[in-house]
Every structure is written in C-alpha cells, then in structure tokens.
C-alpha positions as CSV (number, residue, x, y, z in Angstrom):
1,M,7.7,101.5,-88.7
2,E,8.3,99.1,-91.5
3,F,5.9,96.5,-92.4
4,D,5.8,93.5,-94.8
5,V,3.8,93.7,-97.7
6,S,1.0,91.7,-96.7
7,H,0.4,93.6,-94.0
8,R,0.9,97.2,-96.0
9,N,-1.9,95.6,-98.3
10,E,-4.4,94.5,-95.5
11,A,-4.3,97.8,-93.7
12,T,-4.7,100.0,-97.1
13,A,-7.8,97.8,-97.8
14,A,-8.7,98.3,-94.2
15,L,-8.4,102.6,-94.9
16,K,-10.1,102.1,-97.5
17,A,-13.3,100.4,-95.9
18,L,-12.7,103.0,-93.3
19,S,-13.1,105.9,-96.3
20,V,-16.3,104.5,-97.0
21,A,-17.7,103.9,-93.9
22,T,-17.4,107.8,-92.8
23,D,-19.0,108.9,-96.1
24,A,-22.4,107.0,-94.3
25,C,-21.5,108.1,-90.9
26,R,-24.0,110.6,-89.3
27,E,-23.1,110.5,-85.9
28,C,-23.5,114.2,-86.2
29,P,-25.0,116.5,-87.9
30,L,-22.1,116.8,-90.3
31,G,-22.7,114.3,-92.6
32,A,-26.2,114.7,-93.6
33,H,-25.2,118.7,-95.2
34,A,-21.2,117.6,-96.8
35,T,-21.1,116.4,-100.5
36,Q,-19.1,113.8,-99.1
37,S,-16.6,112.8,-96.7
38,V,-13.0,113.4,-97.0
39,F,-10.9,111.0,-95.6
40,G,-6.9,110.6,-95.5
41,E,-4.5,110.5,-98.3
42,G,-1.1,108.6,-97.7
43,P,1.1,105.2,-97.1
44,V,0.8,103.2,-94.3
45,G,4.0,103.3,-92.2
46,A,3.9,107.1,-93.3
47,V,6.6,109.0,-91.1
48,L,4.8,111.6,-90.4
49,M,0.9,111.8,-90.3
50,V,0.0,115.6,-90.6
51,V,-3.7,116.5,-89.4
52,G,-5.4,119.6,-89.7
53,E,-8.9,120.7,-88.4
54,Q,-11.6,119.4,-91.5
55,P,-12.2,119.6,-95.5
56,G,-13.0,123.1,-96.5
57,D,-15.3,123.8,-99.8
58,K,-12.6,122.2,-102.6
59,E,-11.7,119.5,-100.4
60,D,-15.7,118.7,-99.8
61,L,-16.3,119.2,-103.4
62,V,-13.5,116.8,-104.9
63,G,-13.8,114.2,-101.9
64,R,-9.8,114.8,-101.3
65,P,-7.5,116.5,-98.4
66,F,-5.6,119.1,-98.6
67,V,-6.1,120.0,-102.4
68,G,-8.0,124.0,-101.2
69,P,-5.8,127.1,-100.9
70,A,-4.4,125.7,-97.8
71,G,-3.5,122.5,-98.9
72,K,-1.7,124.4,-101.9
73,L,0.1,126.5,-99.3
74,F,1.0,123.1,-97.4
75,D,2.5,121.3,-100.9
76,R,4.7,124.9,-101.2
77,A,5.7,124.1,-97.8
78,V,7.0,120.4,-98.1
79,A,8.6,121.5,-101.2
80,E,10.7,124.3,-99.4
81,L,11.5,121.7,-96.8
82,G,12.5,119.4,-99.3
83,W,10.1,116.6,-97.9
84,S,8.4,113.9,-99.6
85,R,5.0,113.5,-100.2
86,E,5.6,110.0,-99.9
87,N,6.5,109.7,-96.3
88,L,3.2,111.6,-94.9
89,Y,-0.3,110.7,-94.9
90,V,-2.5,113.7,-94.6
91,T,-5.9,113.7,-92.7
92,N,-8.3,116.0,-90.8
93,A,-9.8,115.7,-87.1
94,V,-13.5,116.6,-88.6
95,K,-14.1,114.5,-92.1
96,H,-17.2,116.6,-93.4
97,F,-16.9,120.0,-94.3
98,K,-18.6,122.1,-91.7
99,Y,-20.0,125.4,-93.3
100,E,-22.6,128.3,-93.0
101,L,-24.2,130.0,-96.5
102,R,-23.7,133.5,-97.0
103,G,-25.6,134.1,-100.3
104,K,-24.5,131.0,-102.4
105,R,-21.1,131.1,-101.0
106,R,-20.3,128.3,-98.0
107,M,-18.1,129.9,-95.7
108,H,-15.9,127.7,-93.1
109,K,-17.6,127.3,-89.6
110,T,-15.1,125.5,-86.9
111,P,-16.4,122.5,-85.9
112,G,-17.6,122.1,-82.3
113,Q,-16.3,119.8,-79.8
114,R,-19.1,117.5,-80.0
115,E,-18.4,117.2,-83.3
116,A,-14.7,116.5,-83.1
117,Q,-15.4,113.8,-80.6
118,A,-17.7,112.3,-82.4
119,C,-15.3,111.9,-85.5
120,H,-12.7,111.2,-83.1
121,H,-12.5,107.1,-83.4
122,W,-12.1,107.5,-87.2
123,L,-8.6,109.4,-86.5
124,E,-8.1,106.7,-84.2
125,S,-8.4,103.9,-86.2
126,E,-6.2,105.7,-89.2
127,M,-3.8,106.1,-86.6
128,E,-3.7,102.6,-85.6
129,L,-3.0,101.7,-89.3
130,V,-0.9,103.7,-90.6
131,Q,1.2,103.6,-87.5
132,P,3.0,107.0,-88.6
133,R,6.4,107.2,-86.3
134,A,5.1,111.0,-85.2
135,Y,2.8,113.4,-86.1
136,V,2.0,117.3,-86.8
137,A,-1.2,119.1,-85.8
138,L,-2.2,122.0,-88.0
139,G,-4.1,123.7,-85.5
140,A,-6.0,123.7,-82.1
141,T,-8.7,121.4,-83.5
142,A,-6.3,119.0,-84.7
143,A,-4.0,119.1,-81.5
144,R,-6.7,118.6,-79.1
145,S,-7.5,115.5,-80.4
146,L,-4.1,114.1,-81.0
147,L,-3.4,115.4,-77.2
148,G,-6.2,114.6,-75.4
149,R,-6.4,118.7,-74.1
150,P,-6.9,121.9,-75.2
151,V,-3.9,123.6,-76.8
152,A,-2.8,127.1,-76.6
153,V,-1.0,126.7,-80.4
154,M,0.8,130.0,-80.2
155,K,2.1,129.3,-76.7
156,E,3.4,125.5,-77.7
157,R,3.8,125.7,-81.7
158,G,7.0,124.3,-83.1
159,Q,8.3,121.4,-80.4
160,W,7.8,118.3,-79.6
161,I,5.2,117.2,-77.3
162,E,4.6,113.6,-76.2
163,E,1.1,112.5,-75.0
164,A,1.4,111.2,-72.0
165,A,-0.9,108.1,-71.8
166,T,0.5,106.8,-75.3
167,G,3.9,108.3,-76.0
168,R,2.6,110.1,-79.0
169,R,5.1,113.0,-80.4
170,V,3.1,115.4,-81.5
171,L,4.5,118.8,-83.6
172,V,1.9,121.5,-83.1
173,T,1.8,124.7,-85.7
174,L,-0.8,126.6,-87.1
175,H,-3.0,125.6,-89.7
176,P,-2.4,127.1,-92.8
177,S,-5.1,129.0,-93.2
178,A,-4.5,130.9,-90.9
179,L,-1.5,132.3,-92.6
180,L,-3.9,133.3,-95.7
181,R,-6.6,134.7,-93.4
182,G,-3.6,136.6,-91.6
183,D,-2.5,140.6,-92.1
184,P,-1.1,140.5,-95.9
185,L,1.8,143.1,-94.3
186,Q,2.8,140.1,-92.0
187,R,2.1,137.1,-94.1
188,E,6.2,136.9,-95.3
189,A,6.8,137.0,-91.6
190,A,3.8,134.3,-90.5
191,W,5.3,131.9,-93.2
192,K,8.8,132.3,-91.9
193,A,7.9,131.0,-88.8
194,W,5.5,128.2,-90.0
195,L,8.5,126.9,-91.7
196,E,10.4,127.0,-88.5
197,D,7.3,125.1,-87.0
198,L,7.4,122.4,-89.2
199,S,11.4,122.0,-90.2
200,V,11.5,120.5,-86.4
201,A,10.2,117.5,-88.0
202,S,12.8,117.4,-90.9
203,D,15.4,115.3,-89.1
204,L,12.4,112.6,-89.2
205,M,12.2,113.6,-93.1
206,K,15.9,112.9,-93.7
207,K,16.2,109.8,-92.0
208,A,13.6,108.4,-93.6
209,A,14.9,109.5,-97.4
210,A,18.1,108.3,-96.6
211,K,16.7,104.7,-95.8
212,R,14.8,104.5,-98.8
213,P,17.5,103.1,-100.6
214,A,18.1,100.2,-98.0
215,E,14.9,99.3,-98.7
216,K,15.6,97.0,-101.5
217,Q,18.1,95.1,-99.4
218,P,16.9,91.4,-98.1
219,A,14.9,91.6,-94.9
220,A,16.9,91.0,-91.5
221,K,16.1,87.6,-90.0
222,K,14.0,89.5,-87.2
223,P,11.4,91.1,-88.6
224,A,9.9,94.6,-87.4
225,A,7.0,94.5,-84.7
226,R,3.6,95.4,-86.5
227,P,0.3,95.3,-85.9
228,A,-1.5,91.4,-86.4
229,A,-2.9,91.0,-89.5
230,S,-6.0,89.6,-88.0
231,H,-6.7,93.2,-86.1
232,V,-6.7,94.6,-89.6
233,R,-8.9,92.1,-90.7
234,R,-11.5,92.7,-87.6
235,R,-11.6,95.9,-88.6
236,V,-12.5,96.0,-92.5
237,R,-15.0,93.5,-91.2
238,M,-16.6,95.8,-88.8
239,V,-16.6,99.0,-90.7
240,M,-18.3,96.9,-93.8
241,E,-21.0,95.5,-91.4
C-alpha cells in the first residue's frame, strides 16, 4: 500500500509513541523483569511484516529487534534471497524478554499464551499503522498471534495461509533460533529448507523493488486507499495519555 508523506509521518509518530507505551506496560509480569521493551522497526507501508516470538538477551539489552544471533541469521537469509530490509518491518509478538536465570546467564524461556494475549493489542496496533501487504510468522507463538489459532509449524510451513476474519496473508516458517538449536549435522539441510520457505514471499519483494523507481513519478489523480489520519492521531493521543 502506498501512503502520502503526511500519513507516513503521522503513522511513524504513532509507532514511536506506541514504543514508549510498551516500555511502561505491566499488563503481564514480563515488563517488571526485562531491561526495556523491544518494539518493531521498519517503514510504514512495508511489503512484509516479519513477526518473531519475543526479544532475546541481546535485543533486551540493546532495545532493538533481530540484533542477536537469530537476527544475524535472518539478515543472512535476507541477503541471500536478494531482499531489501527497507521493505521489511520486523517485530515480535511479545515485547519483553522472558528468561530464567542459570547462574549469571539469562536463558530464553518461551512466553505463555496469557503473556502473548496481553501483548497482542500492541501487535495489532503495529499492523494497523504499518499496513503491510503480507506477514511472515517466525515460529509458533508468532503464527498463533497472527492467525488466532494454534499452528503446527512443521505441517503448515512454507505456504501462504489466509486468516479468515481479516483476509490477512501469513507465511509460516521456523524461527531462526530453531536452526541455531538444531542438530549441527542437519544444519545445512535445515538452512536450505528455511530459505525455501522464505522464498515463497520473494515475488512480493521483487514486485516492490521493481516499483521503487516509479515512486518518483507524479502521484496518480486517484489516491490509494489508506487509514484516516484522524485515526492515527487518536492512537497517538491514546498511548501518550
């Protein structure tokens, strides 16, 4: 979806306000123990919104998504597929790091369904403001948050799934951390299978890349449909109050 500059700026401001609000969120216990919330990053109108499970230890400390070992693996996949990060919005279903201490180390712990549900309205707000063309769900927690039902990732991976109520298109695959935890002897095969899953979205990314030069052309007489600016302003006021 294409947006005019005014709407893009307002939606970007709303996302920044939401990021501040998530940092103060205590709707589940996770916020009290994490260093900070980790909100999504990327452009309004991104071609794909990539949704992971939750921040990891590195993301929690830095305050940015997909910057740890799993994020670096995702970056490698993006490069090999020839995608552009400029066309991606990356985020997580849960905005705070859930962990358990083992000595001095903070070990990842899978968020429960109650925690994912408590965080879901933040993800919904991101989706409303970013308005991506489609979604990539990395892992079961992300898939359930996007599709509203339990998802057997290994059975449903590598194909577009349409969410009945909204028509939302979701490509389900593994979270990159699953590849890092897997059998080293199977890692190369798992990597190739994961790339094949992600490549299902490559047509969308190629079409977006092909349209980039056209964005410099004069706007069409009939503007593309977009959310009302007043809706965005109301959202900014809501999270700042």
